[in-house]
C-alpha positions as CSV (number, residue, x, y, z in Angstrom):
1,M,-11.8,-24.0,18.5
2,S,-15.0,-24.1,20.3
3,D,-18.2,-25.2,18.9
4,T,-19.9,-22.0,18.0
5,V,-21.9,-21.4,14.9
6,G,-19.9,-22.4,11.8
7,T,-17.1,-24.2,13.1
8,S,-18.2,-27.6,11.2
9,V,-17.5,-26.0,8.3
10,Y,-13.9,-25.6,8.7
11,V,-13.0,-28.4,11.2
12,T,-14.7,-31.7,12.2
13,D,-14.1,-32.7,15.7
14,K,-10.6,-35.8,16.2
15,E,-10.7,-35.6,11.6
16,N,-8.8,-32.5,11.0
17,G,-8.8,-30.7,14.6
18,I,-10.2,-30.4,17.9
19,V,-13.3,-28.8,19.1
20,L,-14.2,-27.7,22.7
21,Y,-18.0,-28.4,23.4
22,G,-20.0,-26.0,25.7
23,V,-20.2,-22.9,24.2
24,R,-23.1,-23.2,21.5
25,K,-25.1,-24.7,23.9
26,E,-24.3,-22.6,26.6
27,V,-24.7,-18.9,24.2
28,W,-27.1,-19.8,21.9
29,P,-29.4,-22.7,23.5
30,D,-32.0,-24.5,22.1
31,D,-36.0,-22.3,21.8
32,G,-37.7,-26.0,22.2
33,G,-41.3,-24.2,19.9
34,T,-39.1,-22.3,16.9
35,D,-35.8,-22.9,14.8
36,L,-34.6,-19.9,15.5
37,S,-31.2,-19.7,18.0
38,L,-31.2,-16.4,19.6
39,D,-28.0,-16.1,21.7
40,R,-27.3,-14.2,25.0
41,Y,-23.8,-13.2,25.9
42,G,-22.1,-13.2,29.5
43,R,-19.7,-14.4,31.2
44,W,-20.0,-17.7,32.3
45,P,-17.7,-19.1,34.8
46,Q,-18.1,-22.7,34.9
47,L,-18.5,-22.8,31.0
48,D,-14.7,-21.0,31.0
49,D,-13.1,-23.9,33.0
50,L,-15.1,-27.0,31.1
51,L,-13.1,-25.1,27.8
52,V,-9.6,-25.0,30.1
53,E,-10.4,-28.7,31.1
54,Q,-11.4,-30.0,27.7
55,M,-8.4,-27.8,26.1
56,T,-5.7,-29.2,28.3
57,S,-6.7,-32.8,28.2
58,R,-7.4,-33.1,25.0
59,V,-4.6,-31.2,23.7
60,C,-2.2,-33.4,25.9
61,A,-3.3,-36.5,25.1
62,S,-3.1,-35.5,21.3
63,L,0.7,-34.5,21.4
64,D,1.3,-38.1,24.0
65,E,0.3,-39.7,20.6
66,P,2.6,-38.0,17.3
67,G,0.5,-40.3,15.1
68,V,-2.8,-38.6,16.3
69,Y,-1.1,-34.5,15.9
70,W,0.6,-35.4,12.4
71,G,-2.4,-37.3,11.5
72,M,-5.1,-33.9,12.0
73,H,-2.0,-31.9,10.6
74,S,-2.1,-33.4,7.5
75,R,-5.9,-34.2,6.8
76,I,-5.9,-30.3,7.7
77,R,-3.9,-29.4,5.3
78,S,-5.8,-31.1,2.4
79,H,-8.9,-29.7,3.8
80,V,-7.6,-26.0,3.7
81,T,-5.9,-26.6,0.3
82,E,-9.5,-28.0,-1.4
83,R,-12.0,-26.3,0.5
84,F,-10.9,-22.4,1.3
85,S,-7.7,-22.2,-1.1
86,G,-7.6,-18.7,-3.3
87,Q,-7.6,-20.7,-6.4
88,S,-11.3,-23.0,-5.6
89,F,-12.7,-19.5,-4.1
90,A,-12.0,-17.9,-6.8
91,Q,-13.2,-20.0,-8.9
92,D,-16.5,-21.0,-7.4
93,F,-17.2,-17.2,-6.9
94,W,-16.8,-16.6,-10.8
95,N,-18.7,-19.3,-11.2
96,S,-21.8,-18.5,-9.4
97,V,-21.5,-14.7,-10.5
98,L,-21.7,-16.6,-14.8
99,D,-24.8,-18.5,-13.0
100,R,-26.8,-15.8,-12.3
101,Y,-25.9,-14.0,-15.1
102,M,-27.2,-16.8,-17.4
103,K,-30.0,-17.2,-15.1
104,F,-31.1,-13.4,-15.1
105,G,-29.1,-12.5,-18.6
106,S,-32.6,-12.5,-20.7
107,A,-33.9,-9.9,-18.3
108,S,-31.9,-7.2,-19.8
109,A,-30.8,-6.3,-23.4
110,V,-27.5,-7.6,-23.3
111,G,-27.2,-10.2,-26.0
112,E,-24.7,-12.7,-26.8
113,A,-22.1,-10.3,-27.5
114,G,-22.6,-8.5,-24.0
115,S,-22.0,-12.6,-22.0
116,K,-18.9,-12.1,-24.3
117,S,-17.6,-9.0,-23.4
118,M,-18.5,-9.5,-19.7
119,G,-16.5,-12.4,-19.5
120,C,-14.0,-10.3,-20.8
121,S,-14.6,-7.9,-18.3
122,L,-13.9,-10.4,-15.4
123,S,-10.9,-11.9,-16.6
124,E,-9.3,-8.0,-16.4
125,C,-10.0,-7.2,-13.3
126,T,-8.5,-9.9,-11.5
127,I,-5.3,-9.7,-9.8
128,Q,-2.1,-11.0,-11.7
129,N,0.8,-12.2,-9.7
130,D,3.0,-9.1,-9.8
131,G,0.1,-7.6,-7.6
132,W,-0.6,-9.7,-4.8
133,A,2.6,-8.1,-2.8
134,R,1.0,-4.7,-3.4
135,V,-2.3,-5.7,-2.1
136,F,-0.9,-7.3,1.3
137,E,1.5,-4.7,1.9
138,S,-0.7,-2.0,1.5
139,P,-2.6,0.1,4.3
140,P,-5.5,-1.7,5.6
141,Q,-7.0,1.2,6.3
142,P,-7.3,4.8,3.5
143,M,-4.3,6.8,3.8
144,L,-3.9,10.1,2.8
145,R,-0.9,10.1,0.7
146,I,-1.6,13.6,-1.2
147,R,-3.2,16.5,-0.6
148,T,-3.5,19.5,-3.1
149,E,-5.6,22.2,-4.1
150,F,-7.7,20.3,-6.3
151,G,-8.3,17.4,-4.9
152,R,-6.7,14.0,-2.3
153,V,-5.2,11.3,-3.1
154,W,-5.3,8.1,-0.4
155,E,-3.9,4.9,-0.8
156,L,-6.1,1.7,0.3
157,G,-5.8,-2.2,-0.4
158,G,-3.2,-1.9,-3.2
159,A,-4.9,0.7,-4.9
160,I,-4.2,4.9,-5.6
161,I,-7.7,6.2,-5.0
162,Q,-8.1,10.2,-6.5
163,A,-11.1,12.5,-5.6
164,Y,-11.6,16.4,-6.2
165,G,-12.6,18.3,-3.6
166,N,-12.5,17.6,-0.2
167,P,-15.3,15.1,-0.6
168,L,-17.1,13.7,3.0
169,I,-16.0,9.7,2.0
170,D,-18.1,7.1,4.3
171,L,-17.6,3.6,5.1
172,N,-19.1,1.7,2.1
173,D,-18.2,4.6,-0.1
174,W,-14.4,3.7,-0.2
175,S,-16.0,0.3,-2.6
176,T,-15.1,-0.2,-5.8
177,L,-19.2,-0.9,-6.8
178,A,-20.3,2.7,-4.4
179,Q,-20.7,4.9,-7.3
180,Y,-23.4,2.6,-9.1
181,Y,-25.1,1.7,-6.4
182,K,-25.3,4.7,-3.9
183,P,-26.3,8.0,-6.0
184,D,-25.0,10.5,-3.3
185,A,-21.3,8.4,-3.1
186,P,-18.3,10.6,-4.4
187,S,-17.1,10.1,-7.7
188,V,-13.5,8.4,-7.3
189,T,-10.8,6.9,-9.7
190,Y,-8.9,3.8,-8.4
191,A,-5.7,3.3,-9.9
192,N,-2.7,0.4,-9.0
193,T,-0.1,3.7,-9.5
194,L,0.3,6.8,-8.7
195,E,1.7,7.1,-12.2
196,E,-1.7,5.8,-13.5
197,L,-3.7,8.9,-12.4
198,E,-1.3,11.0,-14.9
199,G,-1.8,14.2,-12.6
200,R,-5.4,14.1,-12.3
201,Y,-4.6,15.8,-8.1
202,L,-2.8,18.4,-10.1
203,H,-5.8,20.5,-12.3
204,P,-9.1,20.2,-11.2
205,L,-10.0,19.1,-14.4
206,G,-7.4,16.3,-14.6
207,G,-4.5,15.1,-16.2
208,R,-1.2,16.7,-17.6
209,R,-2.7,19.2,-20.1
210,E,-0.6,22.7,-20.4
211,G,-3.2,25.6,-21.8
212,M,-1.5,27.2,-24.8
213,R,-1.0,29.9,-22.3
214,R,1.4,28.5,-19.9
215,K,3.0,26.7,-23.1
216,L,3.9,30.6,-24.5
217,V,5.6,32.0,-21.5
218,R,7.5,28.8,-21.2
219,W,9.1,29.2,-25.0
220,I,9.3,33.3,-24.3
221,S,11.2,32.1,-21.0
222,N,13.6,30.0,-22.9
223,T,13.9,32.1,-25.6
224,L,14.9,35.3,-23.2
225,K,17.0,33.1,-20.8
226,P,20.2,34.2,-22.5
227,F,19.2,37.9,-21.9
228,P,19.5,38.4,-17.9
229,T,18.1,41.8,-18.5
230,L,15.3,41.1,-20.9
231,Y,14.1,37.8,-19.0
232,Q,14.1,39.9,-15.8
233,Y,11.8,43.0,-17.3
234,A,9.3,40.3,-19.2
235,A,8.8,38.8,-16.0
236,Q,7.6,42.0,-13.7
237,V,5.8,42.9,-16.8
238,L,4.2,39.2,-16.7
239,T,3.2,39.9,-13.5
240,V,1.5,42.8,-13.7
241,Y,-0.4,41.5,-16.5
242,R,-1.0,38.7,-14.4
243,R,-2.4,41.0,-11.7
244,H,-4.2,43.7,-13.2
245,G,-4.3,42.8,-17.3
246,G,-7.0,41.1,-19.3
247,P,-8.2,38.0,-20.1
248,V,-5.4,36.5,-22.2
249,F,-3.0,36.9,-19.5
250,A,-5.2,36.3,-16.2
251,R,-4.3,33.7,-14.4
252,P,-7.8,31.7,-13.6
253,Q,-8.3,31.7,-9.9
254,A,-8.1,27.3,-10.3
255,E,-4.6,27.4,-11.0
256,P,-2.2,29.2,-8.2
257,E,1.1,30.8,-8.5
258,V,1.9,28.5,-6.0
259,E,1.2,24.6,-6.5
260,L,2.5,21.5,-4.9
261,V,3.4,19.3,-8.1
262,R,5.4,16.0,-6.6
263,Q,5.7,14.9,-2.3
264,G,8.2,12.9,-0.7
265,I,10.9,12.1,-3.2
266,T,13.8,11.5,-1.9
267,G,13.1,13.2,1.2
268,Y,11.8,16.5,-0.8
269,N,8.8,18.2,-1.8
270,I,8.6,19.7,-5.7
271,I,6.6,23.5,-5.9
272,R,6.0,25.1,-9.2
273,H,6.0,29.1,-8.5
274,R,4.6,30.9,-11.7
275,D,6.4,29.1,-14.5
276,R,9.5,28.1,-11.8
277,Y,10.0,24.6,-10.5
278,Y,11.6,24.3,-6.9
279,A,12.5,21.2,-4.7
280,I,12.9,22.0,-0.6
281,L,13.1,19.2,2.0
282,Q,10.0,18.3,3.9
283,R,11.1,19.5,6.9
284,E,11.5,23.0,6.0
285,G,7.8,23.2,6.1
286,E,5.7,26.1,3.9
287,F,7.6,27.3,0.8
288,S,8.0,30.8,0.5
289,P,9.4,32.1,-3.1
290,E,10.6,34.6,-1.4
291,K,13.1,32.3,0.8
292,A,14.0,30.0,-1.7
293,E,15.4,33.7,-4.0
294,A,17.2,34.4,-0.5
295,G,19.3,31.2,0.0
296,G,17.0,30.7,3.4
297,Y,16.1,27.1,2.9
298,S,19.4,24.4,3.4
299,F,18.8,22.5,0.5
300,C,17.0,24.4,-2.4
301,H,16.9,23.1,-6.5
302,R,15.9,24.9,-9.0
303,G,14.5,24.7,-12.8
304,N,12.5,25.5,-15.4
305,S,10.9,22.1,-15.5
306,V,10.1,18.9,-13.1
307,D,12.4,17.2,-15.1
308,E,15.3,19.8,-14.5
309,V,14.6,19.2,-10.4
310,L,14.3,15.7,-10.2
311,Y,17.8,15.4,-12.0
312,S,19.3,17.5,-9.8
313,I,18.5,15.9,-6.7
314,A,19.3,12.8,-8.3
315,V,22.7,14.3,-8.6
316,S,23.0,15.6,-5.0
317,V,21.1,13.0,-3.0
318,P,24.1,11.0,-2.0
319,A,25.8,14.7,-0.7
320,A,22.7,15.4,0.5
321,R,21.9,12.0,3.0
322,S,24.9,12.4,4.5
323,L,24.5,15.8,6.1
324,T,20.2,15.2,7.0
325,S,19.6,13.6,10.5
326,E,17.7,10.4,10.9
327,E,14.5,12.4,12.1
328,D,13.6,12.4,8.1
329,A,13.4,9.1,7.9
330,E,10.5,6.8,8.6
331,P,10.9,5.1,11.8
332,A,12.7,1.4,11.2
333,Q,10.4,-1.5,11.9
334,V,11.4,-5.1,12.7
335,V,9.1,-7.5,10.4
336,I,11.4,-10.9,10.8
337,E,13.6,-11.7,13.7
338,G,16.6,-14.5,13.3
339,F,15.6,-15.5,9.7
340,H,19.0,-17.3,9.2
341,N,20.7,-14.9,12.0
342,F,19.3,-12.1,9.9
343,N,17.0,-9.2,11.6
344,I,14.5,-7.7,8.5
345,I,13.6,-4.6,9.2
346,R,11.2,-2.0,7.1
347,Q,12.0,1.1,6.3
348,G,9.7,3.3,4.0
349,K,9.0,1.5,1.3
350,E,12.8,-0.6,1.6
351,F,13.6,-3.4,3.5
352,Y,16.9,-4.2,5.1
353,A,18.5,-7.5,6.4
354,I,21.3,-7.2,9.1
355,L,23.2,-9.8,11.5
356,Q,20.9,-10.0,14.4
357,R,24.2,-9.5,16.0
358,E,24.7,-6.1,14.8
359,G,21.6,-5.2,17.7
360,E,19.6,-2.2,16.9
361,F,19.1,-1.3,13.2
362,V,20.6,2.5,13.0
363,R,20.3,4.2,9.4
364,A,23.6,6.1,10.0
365,K,25.8,3.0,9.9
366,L,23.7,1.8,6.5
367,L,24.5,5.3,5.1
368,S,27.9,4.7,5.8
369,K,28.3,1.5,4.6
370,Q,29.4,-0.1,8.2
371,Y,27.1,-3.1,7.9
372,A,28.4,-5.9,6.1
373,P,27.0,-8.3,4.8
374,L,23.8,-6.7,4.3
375,F,20.7,-7.1,1.9
376,S,17.9,-4.9,0.9
377,G,14.9,-4.8,-1.6
378,L,11.4,-3.2,-2.4
379,S,9.3,-6.6,-1.0
380,L,10.3,-8.6,1.9
381,E,10.1,-11.3,-0.2
382,E,12.9,-10.1,-2.1
383,V,15.1,-9.7,0.7
384,Q,14.4,-13.6,2.0
385,R,15.3,-14.3,-1.6
386,K,18.9,-12.8,-1.3
387,I,19.7,-14.6,1.7
388,L,18.5,-17.8,0.6
389,I,20.5,-17.5,-2.9
390,A,24.1,-16.0,-0.7
391,L,23.6,-19.4,1.4
392,I,24.2,-21.5,-1.3
393,D,27.7,-20.2,-2.1
394,E,28.9,-22.6,1.7
395,S,32.6,-21.4,0.9
396,A,32.1,-17.6,0.7
397,W,29.2,-17.6,3.3
398,G,29.2,-20.8,5.5
399,Q,30.7,-19.4,8.0
400,V,28.1,-16.8,9.0
401,W,24.5,-18.9,9.0
402,E,24.8,-22.1,11.4
403,N,21.1,-22.9,10.8
404,P,20.2,-24.9,7.4
405,V,18.1,-23.4,4.8
406,D,14.4,-22.7,5.7
407,S,12.1,-21.8,3.1
408,I,10.0,-18.7,2.6
409,E,6.9,-20.3,3.5
410,A,7.9,-21.5,6.3
411,S,8.6,-18.0,7.7
412,R,5.3,-16.7,6.9
413,R,4.0,-19.2,9.0
414,G,6.0,-18.2,11.7
415,I,7.7,-21.7,12.0
416,P,11.1,-20.9,13.5
């Protein structure tokens, strides 16, 4: 790397790397009278030629002497492990936090008990071993996942973030600390999974609590279900009361008759209309109760609860998949090529590994089980481990692979 400001923290020339000289002198010249460094960026053709000449000569010289190259390689690995590993960084960071607390803690009203509670809080806000995959596989920028009448839900950096309404969120408002140092920051809720939100985005007050009115209506509905004529008459009466009746039966304005309950369940959206639940394919567009009752949707599941609709979807998924087009699925993305003669592909939240000779990944061949062998999983590491485990059984798989077993870490670093 070039000798920019801060390079010496990471690399020492000839010790654990190669430093190309000339950039600092040209961009940050010595002021002479002060210790300030004022940069002056621009195009420096002569500097570019100097850097290329240094890089070519020094890199080639290092490669000509294997002992020099591998010596630097070993020393930089040791240096990184000692100075810049996640464990050492976390230890230094939390030690600095605790040191500052011990230094300024006497100015607050928190006593010894407060110090102990803070220690517990620090231990609970770190990422556990099973949480790292979620953090690294999650979008690095806020991605809208759910939008309802009552709020929004985003995914960012392994966290699920919920906010009521449609607030204007600035860049710094995405910080978990924004609500504590910025008075006008929108109030949001952070969770590791969508389930942890407990349905906050489905109700203006959050949670899954239902009012006594809905429970009463549901009980009457279940009671009259064996009597179709009475059931239909009661539904008509309830509709009239909701439109023109008193406060007991009138539906609050914040609770619409049509409400999106679940989104993206194997390609379906689940919608509540009054006291019935429906599931239609996402590509069908906006939900219409009249169209659903008239059989206007290609696939439509009905039920008196979300669980009934989910069960109906689960039973029909194998048959429905054979009829739906590939346009409903997210585009496939090749994550790793040539991992023991396999290509690993990501589609949606799932990963698949097929032999390179199979060519381009086709979802129709996946659904019809034409790929053999095939490995799948919910993470890249899971699929890689399945491949490596299969490699151990040479009698069954020895004819498929030609390369020796590589480690998953080598694949992550891009070593072929």
